[in-house]
C-alpha positions in Angstrom: 21.3 187.6 74.5 25.1 186.7 75.7 27.6 185.8 73.0 26.8 182.4 72.4 23.3 183.2 72.0 22.3 181.6 75.0 19.2 183.6 77.2 21.3 184.9 80.6 20.3 182.9 83.8 17.9 184.7 86.3 19.0 185.2 89.8 16.8 187.0 92.8 18.6 187.7 95.7 16.6 188.7 98.8 18.1 189.6 102.5 17.1 189.6 106.3 18.6 190.8 109.0 21.8 193.4 110.3 24.2 195.3 107.9 26.6 192.8 107.8 23.9 190.5 105.2 23.3 193.5 103.5 27.1 193.9 103.2 27.8 190.3 102.3 24.9 190.3 100.1 26.1 193.5 98.0 28.7 191.6 97.8 27.2 188.6 96.0 25.8 191.1 93.4 28.7 192.8 92.6 30.4 189.4 92.1 27.1 187.9 89.7 26.7 191.4 88.3 30.1 190.7 86.4 28.9 187.4 85.3 26.9 186.7 82.2 23.6 186.7 84.6 20.4 188.8 85.0 19.1 189.8 88.4 15.6 189.8 89.3 13.0 190.5 91.7 12.8 187.8 94.3 8.9 187.7 93.9 10.1 187.3 90.1 10.6 183.7 88.5 14.4 182.6 88.1 16.4 180.2 87.8 18.5 180.8 91.0 17.3 182.1 94.4 19.7 183.5 96.4 18.4 183.7 100.2 20.9 185.8 102.7 19.3 184.6 106.0 18.8 185.9 110.1 18.5 184.4 113.2 18.9 186.6 115.5 15.0 186.4 117.2 12.8 183.7 116.5 10.7 185.4 114.4 14.2 185.7 111.4 14.4 182.3 111.3 10.1 181.9 110.9 10.3 184.3 108.5 13.8 183.0 106.8 11.6 179.7 105.8 8.8 181.4 105.2 11.3 183.2 101.9 12.8 179.3 101.1 9.0 177.9 100.7 8.1 181.4 98.3 11.1 180.6 96.4 9.9 176.8 95.8 6.6 178.0 95.5 7.4 180.2 92.6 9.8 177.9 90.8 10.0 174.9 92.4 12.7 174.0 89.9 14.9 176.5 90.5 17.9 176.6 91.9 18.2 177.4 95.6 20.6 178.8 97.5 20.4 179.6 101.4 22.9 181.6 103.6 23.8 183.1 106.5 22.8 182.8 110.3 19.8 180.3 110.0 21.8 178.5 107.6 24.7 177.6 109.7 22.5 176.8 113.0 19.5 175.4 111.3 20.5 173.2 108.6 18.3 170.5 109.2 15.5 172.6 109.6 16.0 174.1 106.4 16.6 170.4 104.5 13.0 168.8 105.1 11.2 172.2 104.3 11.2 170.7 100.9 11.9 167.5 99.4 13.7 170.1 96.4 18.0 170.2 96.2 18.7 173.3 98.3 22.5 174.2 98.5 23.3 175.3 101.9 26.6 177.9 102.4 27.4 178.9 105.8 29.1 181.9 107.0 32.3 181.4 106.8 32.3 180.1 103.1 30.5 183.1 101.8 32.8 184.1 99.2 32.2 180.5 97.4 28.6 181.4 97.6 28.4 182.6 93.8 30.4 179.8 92.3 27.9 177.5 94.4 24.9 179.3 93.3 26.2 179.3 89.1 27.2 175.6 89.2 25.8 173.4 87.1 25.4 169.9 89.1 22.6 169.5 91.3 22.8 170.5 94.7 20.8 168.1 97.0 22.0 167.5 100.3 25.1 170.2 99.1 26.4 172.1 102.4 29.5 174.4 102.8 29.1 175.2 106.7 32.0 174.8 107.6 34.1 175.0 111.2 32.8 178.4 111.8 33.8 177.9 116.0 37.1 177.6 114.5 37.4 180.3 111.5 40.5 182.9 112.3 40.4 184.5 109.1 37.3 186.9 108.2 35.2 185.6 104.8 37.2 188.1 102.2 34.4 189.4 100.2 34.3 193.2 98.3 31.7 195.2 97.1 32.2 197.4 94.2 28.6 198.6 94.4 26.2 198.5 97.2 23.2 199.5 94.8 21.0 202.5 94.6 21.8 203.7 97.7 23.1 206.6 99.7 24.6 205.4 102.3 27.1 202.0 102.1 27.7 199.7 104.9 31.5 198.7 105.2 31.6 195.8 107.2 35.1 195.6 109.1 34.6 192.9 111.6 32.6 189.7 111.8 31.9 186.9 114.4 31.7 187.4 118.6 33.7 186.6 121.8 31.1 187.6 124.1 27.9 185.1 124.4 25.6 187.2 126.3 23.1 184.4 127.1 20.2 185.5 124.9 22.3 185.7 122.4 22.5 182.4 119.2 25.1 185.1 116.6 28.5 183.4 118.1 27.4 180.3 117.9 26.4 181.4 113.6 28.8 184.2 113.0 32.2 182.2 115.5 34.8 183.6 117.0 35.3 187.8 116.9 37.6 188.6 113.4 38.9 191.5 111.6 39.6 192.9 108.1 42.7 193.7 107.9 43.0 198.1 107.3 44.9 198.2 104.1 41.7 196.1 102.8 38.8 198.0 105.1 41.1 201.8 103.3 40.9 200.1 99.6 37.0 199.5 100.2 36.1 202.7 101.9 38.1 204.5 98.7 35.9 202.2 96.1 32.7 202.7 98.0 33.9 206.8 97.6 34.6 206.2 93.6 31.2 205.0 93.0 30.0 207.8 94.4 28.8 206.8 98.1 28.9 209.9 100.2 28.1 207.8 103.7 30.1 205.0 104.8 29.1 203.1 107.7 31.5 200.7 109.3 29.7 198.1 110.8 30.7 194.1 112.5 28.9 191.9 114.4 30.8 193.4 117.5 32.2 196.5 116.1 34.8 197.3 119.3 35.8 194.4 118.8 38.3 195.5 115.8 41.9 194.3 115.5 42.0 192.8 118.6 42.4 189.6 116.8 45.3 191.0 114.1 49.1 190.8 114.0 49.9 193.6 114.7 46.9 194.1 117.2 44.6 197.5 116.6 41.4 198.7 117.3 39.3 200.9 116.1 40.3 203.7 116.4 43.4 203.5 115.1 41.3 202.2 112.2 39.4 205.6 111.8 42.8 207.3 112.1 43.4 205.0 109.0 40.8 206.3 107.1 40.7 209.1 107.7 44.5 210.1 106.8 43.1 209.2 102.5 40.8 212.5 103.2 37.6 210.9 100.9 35.0 212.6 100.1 33.1 211.0 102.6 31.4 211.2 106.1 31.4 208.3 108.5 29.0 206.5 111.1 29.9 204.3 113.3 27.3 201.1 113.7 26.4 200.0 116.9 29.5 200.0 120.2 29.3 198.7 123.6 29.0 200.8 126.7 32.5 199.3 127.1 33.6 200.3 124.1 33.3 204.2 123.7 36.2 205.0 125.3 38.3 208.3 125.4 40.6 208.3 122.5 37.3 206.9 120.5 35.7 210.3 121.8 38.5 212.5 121.6 38.7 211.3 117.6 35.0 211.8 116.8 34.9 215.5 118.4 38.2 216.6 116.4 37.1 214.9 113.1 34.3 216.4 111.6 34.2 213.4 109.3 32.7 211.2 111.9 29.2 212.1 112.5 28.3 212.3 115.9 25.9 209.3 116.0 26.4 206.1 118.5 24.4 203.5 119.1 24.9 201.9 122.6 23.1 198.9 123.9 22.1 198.8 127.2 19.1 196.2 126.9 18.6 196.2 130.5 19.0 198.9 133.4 18.7 196.9 136.1 22.0 194.9 137.3 20.6 191.9 138.0 19.2 191.2 134.3 22.4 192.8 133.0 24.4 190.0 134.9 21.8 187.6 133.9 22.5 188.2 130.0 25.7 187.8 130.8 26.3 191.9 129.5 29.6 193.0 131.3 28.9 196.2 133.0 26.9 198.0 135.1 23.8 200.5 134.9 26.2 202.8 136.5 28.6 202.5 134.5 26.3 202.9 131.1 24.8 206.0 132.4 28.7 207.8 132.9 29.0 206.4 129.3 26.2 208.5 128.0 26.8 210.8 130.1 30.4 211.7 128.9 29.4 211.0 125.5 27.2 213.9 125.4 30.0 216.2 127.1 32.5 215.3 124.3 29.9 215.6 121.6 26.9 217.8 122.7 24.7 217.3 119.4 25.7 213.8 119.5 22.7 211.2 118.7 22.7 208.7 121.2 20.3 205.5 120.2 20.5 202.8 122.5 18.8 199.3 122.0 16.4 197.6 125.2 15.3 194.1 125.2 12.0 193.9 127.7 10.5 191.0 129.5 14.2 188.9 129.9 14.0 186.4 132.5 13.2 186.7 135.8 12.5 191.1 135.3 10.0 191.5 137.1 8.2 195.0 137.5 11.0 196.1 140.1 13.5 195.5 137.4 11.4 196.7 134.3 11.1 200.2 136.4 14.6 200.4 136.9 15.7 199.9 133.2 12.6 202.4 132.6 14.4 205.0 134.8 17.0 205.3 133.6 16.5 205.5 130.0 14.4 208.1 131.6 16.9 210.4 133.0 19.1 209.6 130.4 20.1 212.1 127.0 19.1 209.6 124.5 18.2 210.5 121.4 15.8 207.5 120.7 15.0 203.7 121.2 15.2 200.1 119.7 12.8 198.5 121.9 12.7 194.3 121.0 11.1 191.9 123.3 12.2 188.9 124.9 11.7 185.5 123.3 13.3 182.3 123.3 16.2 181.9 121.2 16.4 177.5 120.9 20.4 176.6 121.8 20.8 180.0 123.9 21.2 179.9 127.9 18.5 181.9 128.5 15.9 179.9 127.0 16.0 177.6 129.4 15.6 179.7 132.1 13.4 180.0 134.9 11.0 183.0 135.2 9.9 183.8 132.1 7.9 186.2 132.1 4.8 186.7 130.2 3.4 187.4 126.5 1.4 190.2 128.6 3.5 191.8 130.9 6.3 192.0 128.1 3.9 194.0 125.5 2.5 196.3 128.3 6.9 197.1 129.0 6.9 197.3 125.4 4.2 199.6 124.7 5.6 202.0 127.5 9.1 201.5 126.4 7.9 202.3 122.8 5.6 206.2 124.5 9.1 206.6 125.7 10.8 206.5 122.7 8.5 208.8 121.2 9.2 211.7 123.7 12.7 211.3 123.5 13.2 211.4 119.8 10.8 214.5 119.7 12.6 216.2 122.0 15.5 215.7 120.2 15.0 217.2 116.7 12.7 219.9 119.0 16.3 221.3 120.6 17.7 221.1 117.0 14.8 223.9 115.6 16.6 227.0 113.8 20.1 225.0 113.8 21.3 225.0 110.0 22.9 221.3 109.3 24.1 219.9 106.4 21.8 217.3 105.4 22.7 213.8 102.6 19.5 213.9 101.1 18.6 210.0 100.0 15.1 210.1 98.6 12.2 212.1 97.3 9.4 211.5 99.5 5.9 210.0 98.2 4.2 213.7 97.8 6.9 216.1 96.7 9.2 216.5 99.0 12.9 215.4 99.1 14.5 213.1 102.3 17.8 212.8 104.0 19.4 213.0 107.2 21.8 215.3 109.0 25.1 214.8 111.1 23.4 213.1 114.2 20.7 211.4 112.2 17.6 214.0 112.4 15.1 212.5 109.4 14.5 216.2 107.5 12.0 216.7 104.6 12.7 220.2 102.7 11.2 220.9 99.4 14.5 220.5 96.0 14.8 219.5 93.2 16.0 215.6 91.9 19.7 216.6 91.3 19.8 217.0 95.5 19.6 213.7 96.0 23.1 212.2 97.0 24.4 215.6 97.6 25.3 217.4 100.6 22.6 220.4 101.1 22.2 223.0 103.6 19.0 222.6 105.5 17.4 224.9 108.0 15.3 222.9 110.4 11.8 225.0 111.2 9.3 222.4 112.3 8.1 219.4 113.2 6.7 216.7 111.7 5.0 213.2 112.4 8.0 211.5 110.4 10.9 214.1 111.3 11.1 217.7 110.8 10.2 220.1 107.5 13.2 222.3 106.5 14.3 224.7 104.1 17.6 225.1 101.8 19.5 227.8 102.4 21.3 229.5 99.8 
């Protein structure tokens, strides 16, 4: 009971999509924790449901609609708040789902979401969308806790100026906007004080960080400024475009033990004509050089690659160019996605759409290649001694965590080691990574 003698309002929050969405939902939860409310699982009856949606694929949009229907079934009388990218681009589709009142909060108005959620008035046809395309400042959100995770996501940038032909995100997130360096450093310090041993700098287009600020700055300068605080934290970078992995970034990573040797670099296609149709601003040869330069500067680095399979016009020769390029490069793992039409993007109306059967076959081939690359990368590190950030205990008896270069390692140990850095020898390949042993 609260001081008024009334029971606390029950609030449920769920999140789809990227690390940026995860950070933003953590901001909602941080603010809600300061209010007289009770946070409950999304599957439970609640008086308010908050759904942070995704729209990066048609499937993500479908999942967003499913969650809305689930909340309405669980409590038809609940106040329903829908935010995120699907809410930004498909507000009318959301309103058409049910007769019940739904509040829609756009990406540029997320700092107002908790007030909207806790308002007493009805939210029938209430929409807080804003002009996302014209928004010039990043939505101000602060996070005091990232839940029970050992790794916190630190959002430093939002939006994208690139307009790849398959991507809805610039329409849902607006133009690139950066968080001021002093606010980034302050948020990093809060996470460190809360005991998070690892922080992932993330954004919709992280490599564009600082280009919109006055004075203009860069991701490299931001990293250098964070490192001056000497926080007891190890840092990771989320996805960076090939053209944004500069000598300056690589040099800083090589010099600083606090920045983990890990890069995730979207390729999407290894065929130059398909890259042009995608409106990607590099060639296959440029991508190859970036990977090779990265491994030369950071020999232990994990290099992850995104691949989009079956883009319109991708024939067998174009796919083989992609496969051969990846096969030839020292990449560590792949994230493979079949292309699906996203209404509102130029690619959706392109000719030469690829048949589903062909996409499925190509996805399977690349996922086999992913298995070979992962296994080979893990194998190459057997016998080495690494610092593991312990995340949790697996089902059964083993602890599990990740090396700096993102190798999943399982080993025996006490529960007291969770969220601690532990020195482990990597000894044996297992189905989901590597088996290790604590070095004392």
